[in-house]
One Martini backbone bead per residue (centre of mass of N, CA, C, O) as a GRO file, in nm:
protein
  193
    1MET     BB    1  -0.517   0.156  -0.496
    2PHE     BB    2  -0.411   0.186  -0.806
    3GLN     BB    3  -0.293   0.489  -0.967
    4ILE     BB    4  -0.320   0.730  -1.234
    5ILE     BB    5  -0.188   1.063  -1.234
    6GLU     BB    6  -0.233   1.387  -1.355
    7VAL     BB    7   0.025   1.647  -1.361
    8GLU     BB    8   0.117   1.984  -1.266
    9ASP     BB    9   0.435   2.176  -1.278
   10VAL     BB   10   0.714   2.346  -1.154
   11VAL     BB   11   1.058   2.381  -1.271
   12ARG     BB   12   1.382   2.415  -1.148
   13VAL     BB   13   1.674   2.515  -1.343
   14GLU     BB   14   1.988   2.512  -1.322
   15PRO     BB   15   2.268   2.621  -1.486
   16LEU     BB   16   2.437   2.350  -1.436
   17ASP     BB   17   2.183   2.181  -1.584
   18PHE     BB   18   2.191   2.270  -1.906
   19SER     BB   19   2.329   2.005  -2.034
   20GLU     BB   20   2.081   1.865  -1.984
   21THR     BB   21   1.796   1.749  -2.039
   22LEU     BB   22   1.494   1.858  -1.955
   23ASN     BB   23   1.337   1.604  -1.879
   24LYS     BB   24   1.562   1.473  -1.708
   25MET     BB   25   1.578   1.707  -1.499
   26ALA     BB   26   1.280   1.712  -1.418
   27GLU     BB   27   1.267   1.415  -1.319
   28LYS     BB   28   1.467   1.456  -1.089
   29VAL     BB   29   1.314   1.672  -0.933
   30LEU     BB   30   1.038   1.511  -0.899
   31LYS     BB   31   1.153   1.269  -0.749
   32LEU     BB   32   1.237   1.434  -0.491
   33LYS     BB   33   0.945   1.553  -0.440
   34TYR     BB   34   0.741   1.283  -0.475
   35GLU     BB   35   0.879   1.030  -0.405
   36SER     BB   36   0.801   0.874  -0.113
   37THR     BB   37   0.531   0.998  -0.053
   38LEU     BB   38   0.248   1.162   0.130
   39SER     BB   39  -0.108   1.187   0.046
   40PRO     BB   40  -0.442   1.235   0.109
   41ASP     BB   41  -0.517   1.247  -0.204
   42PHE     BB   42  -0.303   1.011  -0.337
   43GLY     BB   43  -0.106   0.893  -0.142
   44TYR     BB   44   0.125   0.688  -0.243
   45VAL     BB   45   0.426   0.764  -0.402
   46VAL     BB   46   0.598   0.562  -0.644
   47LEU     BB   47   0.596   0.722  -0.932
   48ILE     BB   48   0.740   0.863  -1.222
   49ILE     BB   49   0.571   0.948  -1.537
   50GLY     BB   50   0.600   1.106  -1.829
   51VAL     BB   51   0.793   1.349  -1.886
   52LYS     BB   52   0.687   1.700  -1.985
   53ALA     BB   53   0.865   1.981  -2.086
   54ASP     BB   54   0.859   2.291  -2.137
   55LYS     BB   55   1.084   2.473  -2.331
   56VAL     BB   56   0.947   2.718  -2.229
   57GLY     BB   57   1.076   2.954  -2.015
   58LYS     BB   58   1.164   3.125  -1.708
   59ILE     BB   59   1.319   3.432  -1.601
   60LEU     BB   60   1.442   3.578  -1.321
   61PRO     BB   61   1.614   3.855  -1.241
   62SER     BB   62   1.740   3.714  -0.952
   63ASP     BB   63   1.766   3.450  -1.149
   64GLY     BB   64   1.932   3.201  -1.347
   65ALA     BB   65   1.706   3.021  -1.351
   66THR     BB   66   1.469   2.797  -1.492
   67TYR     BB   67   1.112   2.786  -1.562
   68HIS     BB   68   0.903   2.491  -1.591
   69THR     BB   69   0.647   2.334  -1.730
   70VAL     BB   70   0.510   2.023  -1.612
   71ASN     BB   71   0.413   1.708  -1.737
   72PHE     BB   72   0.274   1.424  -1.545
   73LYS     BB   73   0.291   1.107  -1.375
   74LEU     BB   74   0.139   0.929  -1.103
   75LEU     BB   75   0.212   0.653  -0.908
   76THR     BB   76  -0.032   0.522  -0.685
   77TYR     BB   77  -0.143   0.447  -0.336
   78LEU     BB   78  -0.497   0.420  -0.229
   79PRO     BB   79  -0.659   0.321   0.023
   80LYS     BB   80  -0.968   0.188   0.104
   81LEU     BB   81  -1.237   0.156   0.268
   82GLN     BB   82  -1.330  -0.188   0.260
   83GLU     BB   83  -1.101  -0.299   0.118
   84VAL     BB   84  -0.981  -0.581  -0.060
   85VAL     BB   85  -0.660  -0.729   0.021
   86GLU     BB   86  -0.333  -0.834  -0.048
   87GLY     BB   87  -0.064  -0.999   0.146
   88ASP     BB   88   0.235  -1.008   0.335
   89VAL     BB   89   0.393  -1.115   0.600
   90VAL     BB   90   0.669  -0.923   0.768
   91GLU     BB   91   0.548  -0.918   1.085
   92ILE     BB   92   0.581  -1.018   1.430
   93THR     BB   93   0.398  -0.944   1.722
   94ASP     BB   94   0.235  -0.919   2.019
   95PHE     BB   95  -0.019  -0.748   1.866
   96GLY     BB   96   0.057  -0.891   1.573
   97ALA     BB   97   0.061  -0.793   1.225
   98PHE     BB   98   0.240  -0.719   0.932
   99ILE     BB   99   0.114  -0.611   0.609
  100ARG     BB  100   0.192  -0.609   0.278
  101ILE     BB  101   0.056  -0.325   0.096
  102GLY     BB  102   0.205  -0.251  -0.138
  103PRO     BB  103   0.418   0.017  -0.019
  104THR     BB  104   0.300  -0.090   0.264
  105ASP     BB  105   0.193  -0.127   0.610
  106ALA     BB  106  -0.033  -0.326   0.798
  107LEU     BB  107  -0.245  -0.368   1.080
  108LEU     BB  108  -0.288  -0.690   1.244
  109HIS     BB  109  -0.470  -0.741   1.495
  110LEU     BB  110  -0.545  -0.989   1.709
  111SER     BB  111  -0.858  -0.897   1.729
  112GLN     BB  112  -0.869  -0.941   1.382
  113ILE     BB  113  -0.845  -1.251   1.321
  114THR     BB  114  -1.006  -1.406   1.568
  115ASP     BB  115  -1.205  -1.560   1.818
  116GLU     BB  116  -0.973  -1.691   1.919
  117TYR     BB  117  -0.712  -1.786   2.089
  118LEU     BB  118  -0.388  -1.628   2.089
  119ASN     BB  119  -0.053  -1.697   1.997
  120SER     BB  120   0.254  -1.505   2.035
  121ASP     BB  121   0.571  -1.557   1.855
  122VAL     BB  122   0.828  -1.365   1.784
  123ARG     BB  123   1.080  -1.559   1.760
  124GLN     BB  124   0.925  -1.744   1.541
  125GLY     BB  125   0.706  -1.588   1.380
  126LEU     BB  126   0.408  -1.654   1.526
  127ILE     BB  127   0.058  -1.733   1.496
  128THR     BB  128  -0.180  -1.912   1.714
  129ALA     BB  129  -0.454  -2.106   1.722
  130GLN     BB  130  -0.586  -2.293   1.971
  131GLN     BB  131  -0.825  -2.470   1.833
  132SER     BB  132  -0.729  -2.482   1.503
  133ASN     BB  133  -0.415  -2.430   1.450
  134ARG     BB  134  -0.377  -2.179   1.316
  135VAL     BB  135  -0.124  -2.010   1.100
  136ILE     BB  136   0.096  -1.725   1.132
  137ASN     BB  137   0.363  -1.605   0.929
  138VAL     BB  138   0.620  -1.528   0.773
  139GLY     BB  139   0.485  -1.512   0.435
  140THR     BB  140   0.195  -1.501   0.459
  141ARG     BB  141  -0.086  -1.511   0.275
  142MET     BB  142  -0.332  -1.238   0.276
  143ARG     BB  143  -0.681  -1.157   0.331
  144VAL     BB  144  -0.808  -0.821   0.362
  145ARG     BB  145  -0.967  -0.552   0.541
  146VAL     BB  146  -1.009  -0.219   0.544
  147THR     BB  147  -1.074  -0.021   0.863
  148ALA     BB  148  -0.823   0.181   0.880
  149LEU     BB  149  -0.735   0.543   0.802
  150SER     BB  150  -0.416   0.738   0.806
  151LEU     BB  151  -0.327   1.029   0.605
  152ALA     BB  152  -0.102   1.242   0.685
  153ARG     BB  153   0.021   1.540   0.635
  154GLY     BB  154   0.384   1.502   0.617
  155SER     BB  155   0.396   1.216   0.653
  156SER     BB  156   0.568   0.907   0.584
  157MET     BB  157   0.343   0.762   0.747
  158GLY     BB  158   0.079   0.563   0.761
  159LYS     BB  159  -0.231   0.425   0.897
  160ILE     BB  160  -0.324   0.079   0.882
  161GLY     BB  161  -0.619  -0.116   0.918
  162VAL     BB  162  -0.702  -0.465   0.963
  163THR     BB  163  -0.906  -0.752   0.861
  164CYS     BB  164  -1.017  -1.135   0.914
  165ARG     BB  165  -1.332  -1.138   1.054
  166GLN     BB  166  -1.440  -1.273   0.781
  167PRO     BB  167  -1.552  -1.422   0.536
  168PHE     BB  168  -1.299  -1.513   0.330
  169LEU     BB  169  -1.062  -1.438   0.532
  170GLY     BB  170  -0.708  -1.457   0.533
  171ALA     BB  171  -0.555  -1.709   0.476
  172ASN     BB  172  -0.543  -1.896   0.202
  173ASP     BB  173  -0.572  -2.173   0.336
  174TRP     BB  174  -0.826  -2.101   0.495
  175ILE     BB  175  -1.011  -2.033   0.255
  176GLU     BB  176  -1.001  -2.314   0.122
  177GLU     BB  177  -1.126  -2.459   0.357
  178ASP     BB  178  -1.394  -2.298   0.372
  179LEU     BB  179  -1.483  -2.372   0.080
  180LYS     BB  180  -1.500  -2.677   0.121
  181LYS     BB  181  -1.709  -2.666   0.345
  182SER     BB  182  -1.929  -2.523   0.193
  183SER     BB  183  -1.955  -2.731  -0.035
  184LYS     BB  184  -2.035  -2.971   0.164
  185ASP     BB  185  -2.278  -2.834   0.296
  186THR     BB  186  -2.435  -2.805   0.025
  187SER     BB  187  -2.439  -3.109  -0.066
  188ASN     BB  188  -2.574  -3.218   0.198
  189LYS     BB  189  -2.836  -3.037   0.169
  190LYS     BB  190  -2.931  -3.165  -0.093
  191GLU     BB  191  -2.945  -3.465  -0.008
  192SER     BB  192  -3.169  -3.409   0.221
  193GLU     BB  193  -3.390  -3.295   0.011
   0.00000   0.00000   0.00000
């Protein structure tokens, strides 16, 4: 889930940077510190928004830089367990597929795709179900449920596991087929009553 979080921090501004506007300099420092990082509390930090630095700063006796309190917002992505998300397949491997959800990739293991036997062809970039001939390839739009989540502090990548072994999950064309089948089954059931 994407969310916007309000944050307060202190920014150190070097004397060489006094010529730039305070908000611009503070944004530059904050982007280096926060953007493209991972936090167990916030998730993936995507963007810094609305930086407002306090014009009154502090100078320490041993340091020529100024320190300013800054209020700003973070655009973050924090997946939740059992959340249903959509994404595109970006890579096929021998053990499954990686699906881009938000700013990161999640693993869809072969065992979490379907009950059928699957063939994974890394060279052609596709996974094929043997009985139904359903196919997943790079670029396929998928609806999946988050089943495993590990966002360790200090790591640049988290680990996200997803499944599509539940009704109305999987490739979007599979879902359409299942919806058509279920509506036919419902109409046939009504006719027989």
